[in-house]
C-alpha positions in Angstrom: 108.8 -66.4 41.1 107.9 -66.4 45.0 110.5 -69.8 46.4 107.7 -71.8 48.9 110.6 -71.7 51.5 109.8 -68.0 52.0 106.2 -68.4 50.8 104.2 -67.0 53.7 101.6 -69.1 55.4 98.3 -67.8 56.5 95.4 -69.8 57.6 91.6 -68.5 57.8 89.6 -70.4 61.0 85.8 -69.3 60.1 83.2 -69.8 62.9 79.7 -68.2 64.7 82.0 -68.6 67.9 78.5 -68.5 69.6 80.8 -67.8 71.8 84.4 -68.4 71.4 85.2 -71.7 74.0 88.1 -73.1 75.0 88.6 -75.3 72.6 88.3 -73.3 69.6 91.7 -71.8 71.2 93.3 -75.2 71.4 92.6 -76.1 67.7 94.2 -72.3 66.9 97.3 -73.1 68.7 97.4 -76.1 67.3 96.9 -74.7 64.0 99.5 -72.4 64.3 101.7 -74.8 65.6 101.4 -77.5 62.7 101.0 -75.9 60.0 103.9 -73.5 60.8 101.8 -70.2 60.0 102.8 -66.3 60.2 99.7 -65.4 60.6 95.9 -67.0 61.6 92.6 -64.9 61.1 89.8 -65.5 62.8 86.8 -65.1 61.5 83.4 -64.5 62.8 80.0 -65.0 60.5 77.3 -62.6 60.5 74.8 -65.1 59.9 75.6 -68.5 59.4 74.6 -70.6 56.2 74.3 -73.8 58.2 72.8 -72.8 61.1 69.2 -72.1 62.5 70.2 -69.0 64.6 72.6 -66.8 66.2 72.3 -65.9 70.2 74.9 -63.1 70.4 74.7 -60.0 68.0 78.1 -60.0 65.6 79.2 -57.2 68.0 79.2 -59.6 70.8 80.9 -62.4 68.9 84.0 -60.2 67.7 84.7 -58.6 70.9 84.3 -61.8 73.2 87.0 -63.6 70.3 88.9 -60.8 70.6 89.2 -61.4 74.1 89.9 -64.4 74.1 92.8 -64.1 71.7 95.0 -61.5 73.5 98.0 -63.7 73.9 97.8 -66.1 71.6 100.9 -65.8 69.0 100.4 -65.1 65.5 96.4 -65.2 65.5 94.1 -62.4 64.9 90.4 -61.4 64.2 89.5 -60.5 61.4 86.0 -58.9 60.7 85.6 -59.1 57.3 82.4 -61.2 57.9 80.9 -58.9 60.3 81.3 -55.9 58.0 80.2 -57.4 54.6 76.8 -58.3 56.6 74.4 -61.1 55.3 75.1 -64.9 55.1 78.8 -65.4 55.6 79.9 -68.3 52.2 83.1 -69.3 53.6 84.2 -69.4 49.1 84.1 -65.3 49.5 86.1 -65.4 52.4 88.6 -67.8 51.1 88.8 -65.4 47.7 89.0 -62.4 49.7 91.9 -63.3 51.5 93.9 -65.2 48.6 93.1 -61.6 46.8 95.1 -59.6 49.8 97.4 -62.5 49.9 98.1 -63.6 46.4 101.8 -64.7 46.8 101.4 -66.9 49.9 100.3 -70.3 50.8 96.8 -70.4 51.7 95.1 -72.7 54.3 91.0 -72.7 54.7 91.0 -74.5 58.3 87.2 -76.6 59.5 86.6 -78.5 62.1 86.4 -82.3 61.4 82.9 -83.1 61.6 82.2 -80.1 58.7 84.2 -82.5 56.6 81.1 -84.5 55.7 78.8 -81.6 54.7 81.9 -79.7 53.1 80.5 -80.4 49.5 77.0 -79.3 50.3 78.3 -76.1 50.9 78.3 -73.1 48.2 80.8 -73.4 45.9 82.7 -75.8 47.6 85.5 -75.8 44.3 86.5 -72.0 44.8 87.2 -72.6 48.4 89.9 -75.3 47.2 90.9 -73.4 44.3 91.7 -70.5 46.6 92.6 -72.4 49.6 94.3 -75.7 50.7 91.2 -77.3 53.1 92.4 -78.3 56.6 90.3 -80.6 58.4 90.9 -80.2 62.4 90.7 -83.6 64.1 90.4 -84.2 67.9 93.8 -86.5 68.7 92.9 -90.1 68.0 89.8 -89.3 65.7 90.6 -91.0 61.9 89.1 -90.2 58.6 87.9 -93.3 56.7 89.9 -94.2 53.2 85.9 -93.9 51.6 86.2 -90.2 53.1 89.2 -89.3 51.4 87.8 -91.4 48.2 84.8 -89.2 48.2 86.6 -86.2 48.5 89.2 -86.2 46.1 86.8 -88.5 43.5 84.6 -85.4 43.9 87.1 -82.3 43.9 90.2 -83.8 42.7 92.3 -82.8 45.3 93.5 -83.7 49.1 92.9 -81.9 52.3 94.9 -82.3 55.1 94.4 -82.8 59.1 95.5 -81.3 61.9 95.3 -83.1 65.5 94.8 -80.9 68.8 93.8 -81.9 72.1 90.4 -81.4 72.2 87.4 -82.0 74.7 84.0 -82.6 74.5 83.2 -78.8 74.5 80.3 -76.8 72.2 78.7 -74.2 72.4 75.4 -75.3 72.9 76.5 -76.2 76.4 78.1 -73.4 77.3 74.8 -71.0 76.4 72.9 -73.7 77.9 74.6 -73.4 81.3 75.0 -69.9 81.3 71.1 -69.4 80.9 70.6 -72.3 83.5 72.3 -70.4 85.9 75.1 -73.1 85.7 79.1 -72.5 86.4 81.0 -72.4 82.8 84.4 -72.2 84.4 87.3 -74.1 82.3 84.8 -74.1 79.3 85.2 -70.3 78.1 88.6 -68.0 78.7 88.3 -66.1 82.1 87.8 -62.4 80.2 84.6 -64.3 78.1 82.8 -65.6 80.9 83.3 -62.1 82.5 81.7 -60.2 79.3 78.8 -63.0 79.0 78.0 -62.0 82.7 78.3 -58.6 82.1 76.3 -57.9 79.2 74.1 -60.9 80.2 73.9 -62.6 77.5 72.2 -65.9 76.5 68.9 -65.6 79.1 65.8 -65.0 77.8 62.4 -65.0 80.0 62.3 -68.8 79.7 65.2 -69.4 81.3 65.0 -66.7 83.8 61.9 -68.9 84.7 63.4 -72.0 84.9 66.5 -70.9 87.4 63.8 -68.7 89.6 61.9 -72.2 90.0 64.2 -75.2 90.0 67.0 -75.9 92.0 70.7 -76.5 90.8 69.9 -80.4 90.8 66.9 -80.2 88.7 68.2 -77.6 86.2 71.7 -79.6 85.5 69.2 -81.8 84.4 67.6 -79.8 82.6 70.8 -78.6 80.7 71.7 -82.0 79.5 68.0 -82.7 78.2 69.0 -79.3 76.0 72.1 -80.2 74.9 71.0 -83.8 74.1 68.0 -82.3 72.3 69.7 -79.7 70.1 72.0 -82.4 69.0 68.8 -84.5 68.0 67.3 -82.0 66.5 70.2 -81.0 64.1 70.5 -84.5 63.6 66.7 -85.1 62.1 66.7 -81.5 60.8 63.5 -80.5 62.7 63.6 -77.3 64.5 66.7 -77.0 66.8 64.5 -73.3 68.4 61.6 -75.4 69.2 63.6 -78.0 70.7 65.5 -76.0 72.7 62.4 -74.3 74.2 60.4 -77.3 75.0 63.9 -79.0 76.5 64.3 -75.7 78.9 60.9 -75.8 79.9 60.2 -79.5 79.9 60.5 -79.9 83.9 59.4 -75.8 84.2 56.4 -77.0 86.7 58.2 -79.9 88.8 57.8 -78.2 91.8 55.3 -75.8 91.4 51.5 -76.3 93.2 48.5 -77.1 90.3 46.2 -75.9 92.8 48.2 -72.0 92.3 47.1 -72.0 88.7 43.4 -71.2 88.4 42.2 -72.2 85.0 45.0 -75.2 84.8 42.4 -78.9 85.0 43.9 -81.9 84.9 43.4 -85.1 82.5 41.8 -87.6 84.3 43.6 -90.7 84.6 47.1 -88.5 84.6 49.3 -90.3 87.5 51.0 -88.2 89.7 54.5 -88.2 88.1 53.1 -87.7 85.1 51.1 -84.3 86.6 53.7 -81.4 86.0 54.4 -82.2 82.5 51.0 -81.1 81.7 51.3 -78.4 84.5 54.5 -77.3 82.6 52.8 -77.4 79.3 50.0 -75.0 81.0 52.5 -72.9 82.7 54.0 -72.9 79.0 51.1 -71.3 77.4 49.9 -69.1 80.1 52.3 -67.7 82.1 55.3 -67.7 79.9 52.8 -66.7 76.3 54.2 -70.1 74.3 51.5 -70.6 71.7 53.6 -73.0 69.5 51.6 -76.5 69.7 54.9 -78.2 68.9 56.7 -76.9 71.9 53.5 -77.0 74.5 52.8 -80.8 73.5 56.8 -81.5 73.8 56.3 -80.4 77.1 52.9 -82.3 78.0 53.7 -85.5 76.5 57.6 -85.9 77.7 57.6 -87.8 80.5 54.5 -90.0 79.1 54.7 -90.4 75.4 51.4 -90.6 73.1 50.5 -92.0 70.1 51.4 -90.5 66.3 54.1 -88.1 68.2 55.7 -85.4 66.3 59.8 -85.7 65.6 59.8 -82.3 68.4 57.9 -84.4 70.8 60.4 -87.4 70.4 62.9 -85.2 70.4 62.3 -84.0 73.6 61.1 -87.5 75.2 64.1 -88.8 74.2 66.6 -86.2 75.7 65.0 -86.9 78.7 65.7 -90.3 79.1 69.3 -90.7 77.5 70.4 -87.2 78.8 74.0 -87.7 79.8 73.7 -86.4 83.7 70.8 -89.9 84.0 72.5 -92.8 85.8 70.6 -96.1 85.6 71.1 -99.8 84.6 70.8 -99.7 80.9 71.1 -96.1 80.0 74.2 -96.7 77.9 72.4 -99.6 76.0 69.9 -96.8 75.3 72.2 -93.9 74.0 74.0 -96.2 71.7 70.9 -97.8 70.0 69.6 -93.8 69.6 73.0 -92.8 68.2 72.8 -96.0 65.7 69.4 -95.4 64.8 66.9 -92.8 65.6 63.3 -95.0 64.9 65.0 -97.9 66.7 66.2 -96.2 69.4 63.0 -94.1 70.4 61.0 -97.1 70.3 63.5 -99.1 72.2 63.3 -96.1 74.9 59.2 -96.3 75.1 59.5 -100.0 75.2 61.4 -99.8 78.2 60.1 -97.1 80.3 56.6 -98.8 79.5 58.4 -102.1 80.9 59.8 -100.5 83.9 56.6 -99.5 84.9 54.7 -102.5 84.7 57.6 -103.7 86.5 57.5 -101.8 89.4 53.7 -101.4 89.3 53.1 -98.7 88.9 50.3 -97.6 87.4 50.3 -96.6 83.6 48.9 -93.6 82.4 46.5 -94.8 79.4 48.2 -92.2 77.0 51.9 -94.5 77.6 50.2 -97.7 76.7 49.2 -96.1 73.3 52.3 -94.7 72.9 53.8 -98.2 73.3 51.2 -100.2 71.2 51.4 -97.4 68.5 55.4 -97.7 68.3 56.5 -100.6 69.5 53.4 -103.0 68.6 52.8 -101.6 65.3 49.1 -100.8 66.5 48.3 -97.7 64.6 45.3 -95.6 64.8 
């Protein structure tokens, strides 16, 4: 029987790594140190079961991860999930490493934000049978007694935690900034940034159009809207991709001249500050070839709102108002309201916008008044 003191300690840390960023590396270094690991296998997924889409290929994500881990002691890339293909289920990966190292103390590391959904994963009990679950939390974060008790009640086993000096960085932010031609300095390792640029990752015809038609200041705003919209879409369980595209293009016509677009007819009564939204919807459909009505309408009504909006429309409307670069009296209160309760937060955003226009004595578009009556006053159609 192996003595615990001499037992090899092995960690497994999986993820999409699309792309790998500096906080991934910070977490990896912390895990090696706090868990006294002999080896840490970092396993990029081929196709994550919990995410709508992956933007870089398996090959590109693997190469970026290899570049990022050069010089990180005791950490190495495992291509187990990439070679397997298909959906990458964590229980299969955990059992694979347990079969390779049957006498080792195995630790399966997940981000702290994954802890709440862990019991919904496929065969989570098999992960716990093969390894000790480790939740990586940012310093200062705590897990409530309810979370710990619920976990033990469900699995009859505890999880452990590690701390790391984590900043507020996400792969969504990096992909968005790359797509919009904004700097990602300090967010990804230098070699990874060079690889992304060389291989032209994370760009498409929509982001190319934005880079050609919006100045940097407006692209910074657009990036904030995309990041906020993606977060809200995930929370609501609606299409992240539709939200991403609509948010990317919501201001695509901000600096375009409607006279340059043959066939565009502005509806009667649309105030000048709202015109770019309608022209943007026209450009998205007739220039960029987007035919999805939800995306088109989310662009069209992102400024004015309207009665009976779809979730994608409301996501982009809110994201435009509260994205992190916005600075105006009351924006923090709106952010907090949306964070606490989406429905109430949306109504408050709509109410604030309408009352702001009234206070300034500006012409209010009919659709905005219809939205106010529908959502704030409860006057249904």
